[in-house]
NUVOLO-410967 format. One record per residue: residue number from 0; residue in one letter; chain; x, y negated, z of N, C-alpha, C, O, CB in turn. Coordinates in nm, 4 decimals, decimal comma. Glycine has a CB too. Example, Ala and Ser with C-alpha at 12.3 -4.5 7.8 and 13.67 -1.06 7.14 Angstrom:
// residues 2
KEZA sefi torke torti       nX       nY       nZ      caX      caY      caZ       cX       cY       cZ       oX       oY       oZ      cbX      cbY      cbZ
KEZA    0     A     A   1,3190   0,5690   0,7800   1,2300   0,4500   0,7800   1,3200   0,3300   0,7800   1,4236   0,3319   0,8465   1,1308   0,4473   0,9046
KEZA    1     S     A   1,2850   0,2250   0,7080   1,3670   0,1060   0,7140   1,2900  -0,0030   0,7870   1,3409  -0,1138   0,8039   1,4084   0,0598   0,5725
// end
This chain:
// residues 70
KEZA sefi torke torti       nX       nY       nZ      caX      caY      caZ       cX       cY       cZ       oX       oY       oZ      cbX      cbY      cbZ
KEZA    0     M     A   4,2141   0,4758  -0,1273   4,2850   0,5781  -0,2000   4,4194   0,5198  -0,2426   4,4241   0,4124  -0,3025   4,2025   0,6285  -0,3225
KEZA    1     D     A   4,5271   0,5889  -0,2124   4,6590   0,5380  -0,2494   4,6977   0,5764  -0,3917   4,6242   0,6484  -0,4592   4,7634   0,5892  -0,1524
KEZA    2     F     A   4,8120   0,5290  -0,4366   4,8542   0,5443  -0,5748   4,8663   0,6930  -0,6126   4,8236   0,7335  -0,7207   4,9880   0,4722  -0,5974
KEZA    3     K     A   4,9241   0,7730  -0,5238   4,9448   0,9164  -0,5538   4,8116   0,9863  -0,5743   4,7978   1,0659  -0,6672   5,0237   0,9859  -0,4400
KEZA    4     E     A   4,7156   0,9590  -0,4918   4,5811   1,0194  -0,5034   4,5124   0,9759  -0,6314   4,4491   1,0573  -0,6986   4,4938   0,9817  -0,3824
KEZA    5     Q     A   4,5242   0,8473  -0,6662   4,4620   0,7978  -0,7890   4,5279   0,8582  -0,9124   4,4594   0,8941  -1,0081   4,4698   0,6452  -0,7950
KEZA    6     A     A   4,6620   0,8698  -0,9107   4,7333   0,9297  -1,0238   4,6962   1,0770  -1,0380   4,6807   1,1261  -1,1498   4,8860   0,9145  -1,0063
KEZA    7     T     A   4,6820   1,1469  -0,9278   4,6414   1,2877  -0,9323   4,5014   1,3007  -0,9891   4,4743   1,3936  -1,0652   4,6477   1,3509  -0,7925
KEZA    8     A     A   4,4133   1,2109  -0,9544   4,2765   1,2126  -1,0049   4,2748   1,1889  -1,1555   4,1989   1,2535  -1,2278   4,1913   1,1068  -0,9332
KEZA    9     I     A   4,3579   1,0967  -1,2030   4,3671   1,0673  -1,3464   4,4164   1,1924  -1,4201   4,3576   1,2326  -1,5206   4,4630   0,9457  -1,3730
KEZA   10     L     A   4,5239   1,2536  -1,3702   4,5769   1,3741  -1,4339   4,4747   1,4855  -1,4345   4,4597   1,5547  -1,5352   4,7031   1,4205  -1,3636
KEZA   11     S     A   4,4042   1,5043  -1,3244   4,3040   1,6085  -1,3155   4,1914   1,5888  -1,4148   4,1464   1,6839  -1,4787   4,2487   1,6144  -1,1769
KEZA   12     K     A   4,1455   1,4638  -1,4277   4,0361   1,4309  -1,5217   4,0752   1,4632  -1,6653   4,0002   1,5276  -1,7386   3,9978   1,2818  -1,5104
KEZA   13     H     A   4,1947   1,4170  -1,7045   4,2370   1,4400  -1,8431   4,2671   1,5876  -1,8679   4,2392   1,6377  -1,9768   4,3608   1,3550  -1,8761
KEZA   14     L     A   4,3221   1,6570  -1,7719   4,3528   1,7974  -1,7873   4,2248   1,8822  -1,8007   4,2207   1,9772  -1,8789   4,4361   1,8453  -1,6689
KEZA   15     E     A   4,1218   1,8471  -1,7246   3,9948   1,9185  -1,7366   3,9311   1,8951  -1,8743   3,8757   1,9876  -1,9335   3,8981   1,8744  -1,6251
KEZA   16     E     A   3,9391   1,7721  -1,9248   3,8850   1,7429  -2,0577   3,9623   1,8223  -2,1637   3,9025   1,8763  -2,2567   3,8918   1,5901  -2,0878
KEZA   17     W     A   4,0949   1,8292  -2,1497   4,1785   1,9002  -2,2454   4,1499   2,0504  -2,2442   4,1397   2,1137  -2,3493   4,3259   1,8747  -2,2154
KEZA   18     E     A   4,1371   2,1060  -2,1244   4,1100   2,2492  -2,1110   3,9711   2,2866  -2,1670   3,9531   2,3988  -2,2144   4,1200   2,2907  -1,9630
KEZA   19     S     A   3,8760   2,1976  -2,1627   3,7422   2,2297  -2,2099   3,7264   2,2084  -2,3606   3,6204   2,2388  -2,4154   3,6407   2,1463  -2,1358
KEZA   20     D     A   3,8278   2,1576  -2,4280   3,8218   2,1312  -2,5719   3,8529   2,2613  -2,6494   3,9662   2,3094  -2,6448   3,9226   2,0170  -2,6114
KEZA   21     P     A   3,7554   2,3176  -2,7191   3,7794   2,4430  -2,7908   3,8698   2,4279  -2,9138   3,9242   2,5271  -2,9625   3,6479   2,5019  -2,8331
KEZA   22     V     A   3,8862   2,3077  -2,9634   3,9675   2,2846  -3,0824   4,1163   2,3187  -3,0548   4,1889   2,3612  -3,1447   3,9530   2,1368  -3,1286
KEZA   23     R     A   4,1587   2,2991  -2,9308   4,3006   2,3203  -2,8986   4,3440   2,4639  -2,9186   4,4632   2,4902  -2,9346   4,3284   2,2794  -2,7562
KEZA   24     M     A   4,2513   2,5564  -2,9180   4,2867   2,6981  -2,9294   4,2794   2,7494  -3,0741   4,2972   2,8691  -3,0968   4,1946   2,7810  -2,8410
KEZA   25     Q     A   4,2540   2,6624  -3,1713   4,2451   2,7059  -3,3106   4,3792   2,7502  -3,3667   4,3865   2,8452  -3,4447   4,1892   2,5947  -3,3957
KEZA   26     S     A   4,4853   2,6811  -3,3265   4,6194   2,7183  -3,3745   4,7224   2,6575  -3,2810   4,6898   2,5763  -3,1944   4,6431   2,6704  -3,5222
KEZA   27     G     A   4,8463   2,6977  -3,2997   4,9550   2,6404  -3,2220   4,9681   2,4904  -3,2448   4,9959   2,4135  -3,1528   5,0851   2,7093  -3,2561
KEZA   28     Y     A   4,9474   2,4514  -3,3697   4,9539   2,3088  -3,4051   4,8496   2,2303  -3,3294   4,8822   2,1274  -3,2702   4,9350   2,2888  -3,5558
KEZA   29     H     A   4,7249   2,2749  -3,3288   4,6181   2,2053  -3,2610   4,6440   2,1996  -3,1094   4,6161   2,0987  -3,0445   4,4843   2,2734  -3,2904
KEZA   30     Y     A   4,6970   2,3083  -3,0550   4,7266   2,3147  -2,9138   4,8303   2,2091  -2,8767   4,8112   2,1332  -2,7817   4,7756   2,4544  -2,8758
KEZA   31     E     A   4,9399   2,2045  -2,9520   5,0469   2,1105  -2,9224   5,0033   1,9662  -2,9456   5,0355   1,8777  -2,8663   5,1687   2,1422  -3,0070
KEZA   32     M     A   4,9302   1,9427  -3,0543   4,8857   1,8091  -3,0846   4,7865   1,7571  -2,9781   4,7963   1,6425  -2,9341   4,8221   1,8064  -3,2231
KEZA   33     S     A   4,6925   1,8416  -2,9383   4,5951   1,7983  -2,8365   4,6633   1,7751  -2,7024   4,6226   1,6870  -2,6268   4,4828   1,9027  -2,8208
KEZA   34     Y     A   4,7668   1,8535  -2,6721   4,8420   1,8349  -2,5489   4,9156   1,7009  -2,5499   4,9160   1,6277  -2,4509   4,9412   1,9500  -2,5292
KEZA   35     A     A   4,9777   1,6705  -2,6640   5,0512   1,5445  -2,6764   4,9567   1,4231  -2,6617   4,9896   1,3244  -2,5961   5,1245   1,5391  -2,8127
KEZA   36     V     A   4,8401   1,4339  -2,7243   4,7419   1,3250  -2,7165   4,6941   1,3087  -2,5695   4,6809   1,1968  -2,5199   4,6195   1,3538  -2,8126
KEZA   37     M     A   4,6693   1,4193  -2,5037   4,6225   1,4157  -2,3638   4,7301   1,3497  -2,2744   4,6986   1,2665  -2,1893   4,5897   1,5615  -2,3125
KEZA   38     M     A   4,8560   1,3882  -2,2951   4,9628   1,3329  -2,2129   4,9827   1,1841  -2,2372   5,0165   1,1114  -2,1438   5,0918   1,4065  -2,2393
KEZA   39     K     A   4,9628   1,1365  -2,3599   4,9712   0,9931  -2,3882   4,8637   0,9171  -2,3129   4,8886   0,8078  -2,2622   4,9587   0,9668  -2,5384
KEZA   40     K     A   4,7438   0,9746  -2,3053   4,6350   0,9104  -2,2314   4,6678   0,9068  -2,0811   4,6429   0,8068  -2,0137   4,5008   0,9852  -2,2562
KEZA   41     V     A   4,7233   1,0163  -2,0305   4,7635   1,0221  -1,8873   4,8691   0,9162  -1,8595   4,8586   0,8404  -1,7630   4,8185   1,1644  -1,8493
KEZA   42     E     A   4,9701   0,9115  -1,9444   5,0786   0,8137  -1,9259   5,0251   0,6709  -1,9277   5,0643   0,5891  -1,8444   5,1857   0,8307  -2,0352
KEZA   43     R     A   4,9348   0,6396  -2,0230   4,8790   0,5064  -2,0341   4,8013   0,4712  -1,9086   4,8177   0,3625  -1,8532   4,7896   0,4956  -2,1570
KEZA   44     D     A   4,7170   0,5628  -1,8639   4,6309   0,5341  -1,7489   4,7139   0,5201  -1,6194   4,6829   0,4352  -1,5358   4,5248   0,6460  -1,7326
KEZA   45     I     A   4,8171   0,6013  -1,6026   4,8989   0,5914  -1,4816   4,9836   0,4664  -1,4864   5,0039   0,4036  -1,3825   4,9881   0,7153  -1,4651
KEZA   46     L     A   5,0335   0,4277  -1,6013   5,1075   0,3035  -1,6135   5,0167   0,1847  -1,5796   5,0559   0,0939  -1,5062   5,1656   0,2890  -1,7557
KEZA   47     Q     A   4,8975   0,1872  -1,6334   4,7998   0,0805  -1,6039   4,7702   0,0746  -1,4549   4,7581  -0,0341  -1,3985   4,6688   0,1028  -1,6828
KEZA   48     L     A   4,7586   0,1891  -1,3911   4,7342   0,1934  -1,2484   4,8495   0,1342  -1,1691   4,8277   0,0638  -1,0705   4,7093   0,3350  -1,2047
KEZA   49     S     A   4,9722   0,1624  -1,2119   5,0891   0,1124  -1,1393   5,1083  -0,0381  -1,1599   5,1574  -0,1073  -1,0707   5,2147   0,1875  -1,1839
KEZA   50     V     A   5,0699  -0,0884  -1,2769   5,0854  -0,2317  -1,3071   4,9765  -0,3138  -1,2413   5,0016  -0,4248  -1,1944   5,0837  -0,2554  -1,4583
KEZA   51     G     A   4,8581  -0,2609  -1,2376   4,7432  -0,3342  -1,1851   4,6661  -0,3975  -1,2957   4,6899  -0,3700  -1,4133   4,7863  -0,4393  -1,0858
KEZA   52     K     A   4,5741  -0,4822  -1,2593   4,4895  -0,5464  -1,3602   4,5685  -0,6541  -1,4339   4,6294  -0,7416  -1,3723   4,3630  -0,6075  -1,2950
KEZA   53     V     A   4,5665  -0,6461  -1,5652   4,6387  -0,7404  -1,6488   4,5417  -0,8564  -1,6782   4,4257  -0,8338  -1,7126   4,6919  -0,6716  -1,7824
KEZA   54     P     A   4,5914  -0,9825  -1,6640   4,5038  -1,0948  -1,6956   4,4633  -1,0972  -1,8418   4,5408  -1,0546  -1,9275   4,5712  -1,2244  -1,6599
KEZA   55     K     A   4,3449  -1,1455  -1,8721   4,2965  -1,1509  -2,0082   4,3677  -1,2574  -2,0906   4,3877  -1,2405  -2,2109   4,1486  -1,1760  -2,0086
KEZA   56     S     A   4,4050  -1,3644  -2,0272   4,4725  -1,4740  -2,0975   4,6214  -1,4715  -2,0648   4,6590  -1,4491  -1,9497   4,4105  -1,6114  -2,0589
KEZA   57     K     A   4,7047  -1,4937  -2,1626   4,8485  -1,4955  -2,1388   4,8894  -1,6135  -2,0519   4,9988  -1,6140  -1,9955   4,9235  -1,4998  -2,2707
KEZA   58     N     A   4,8040  -1,7119  -2,0409   4,8353  -1,8297  -1,9616   4,7776  -1,8278  -1,8194   4,7945  -1,9239  -1,7443   4,7859  -1,9504  -2,0328
KEZA   59     T     A   4,7111  -1,7212  -1,7836   4,6445  -1,7149  -1,6538   4,7426  -1,7263  -1,5393   4,7104  -1,7890  -1,4383   4,5665  -1,5866  -1,6412
KEZA   60     K     A   4,8613  -1,6683  -1,5504   4,9588  -1,6718  -1,4435   5,0258  -1,8072  -1,4259   5,0864  -1,8324  -1,3217   5,0620  -1,5688  -1,4678
KEZA   61     K     A   5,0166  -1,8942  -1,5242   5,0833  -2,0228  -1,5196   5,0002  -2,1229  -1,4391   4,9179  -2,1956  -1,4948   5,1085  -2,0754  -1,6617
KEZA   62     N     A   5,0224  -2,1258  -1,3094   4,9456  -2,2118  -1,2207   5,0259  -2,3333  -1,1740   4,9754  -2,4130  -1,0950   4,8979  -2,1327  -1,1009
KEZA   63     S     A   5,1479  -2,3487  -1,2205   5,2295  -2,4619  -1,1716   5,1803  -2,5906  -1,2355   5,1256  -2,5917  -1,3458   5,3813  -2,4403  -1,2028
KEZA   64     T     A   5,2018  -2,6984  -1,1623   5,1659  -2,8312  -1,2130   5,2935  -2,9109  -1,2335   5,3909  -2,8898  -1,1613   5,0688  -2,9056  -1,1153
KEZA   65     P     A   5,2956  -2,9999  -1,3282   5,4133  -3,0802  -1,3546   5,4549  -3,1586  -1,2318   5,3711  -3,2189  -1,1648   5,3881  -3,1741  -1,4702
KEZA   66     G     A   5,5819  -3,1581  -1,2024   5,6337  -3,2356  -1,0892   5,6250  -3,1646  -0,9558   5,6719  -3,2186  -0,8556   5,5609  -3,3641  -1,0794
KEZA   67     S     A   5,5660  -3,0441  -0,9501   5,5549  -2,9737  -0,8231   5,6783  -2,8875  -0,7929   5,6955  -2,8387  -0,6812   5,4305  -2,8871  -0,8234
KEZA   68     G     A   5,7631  -2,8700  -0,8939   5,8842  -2,7921  -0,8755   5,8625  -2,6457  -0,8868   5,9540  -2,5692  -0,8565   5,9439  -2,8214  -0,7458
KEZA   69     G     A   5,7446  -2,6000  -0,9295   5,7208  -2,4568  -0,9388   5,6566  -2,4121  -1,0614   5,6324  -2,2927  -1,0784   5,6420  -2,4132  -0,8303
// end
């Protein structure tokens, strides 16, 4: 599955969850607030997808050894 298909799947999943939430229809405020929250989740998940897996340790990428020039 390529990036575009995965991003579409993420958007679809979050949109379905948002549409099935009855709280969003209580008022205009709830509608807008729930939409904003849903879009933040979509943005976070798509950014994570584009970046890839982030190492758990901040030092994981540091594989150079002293004197090796790298």
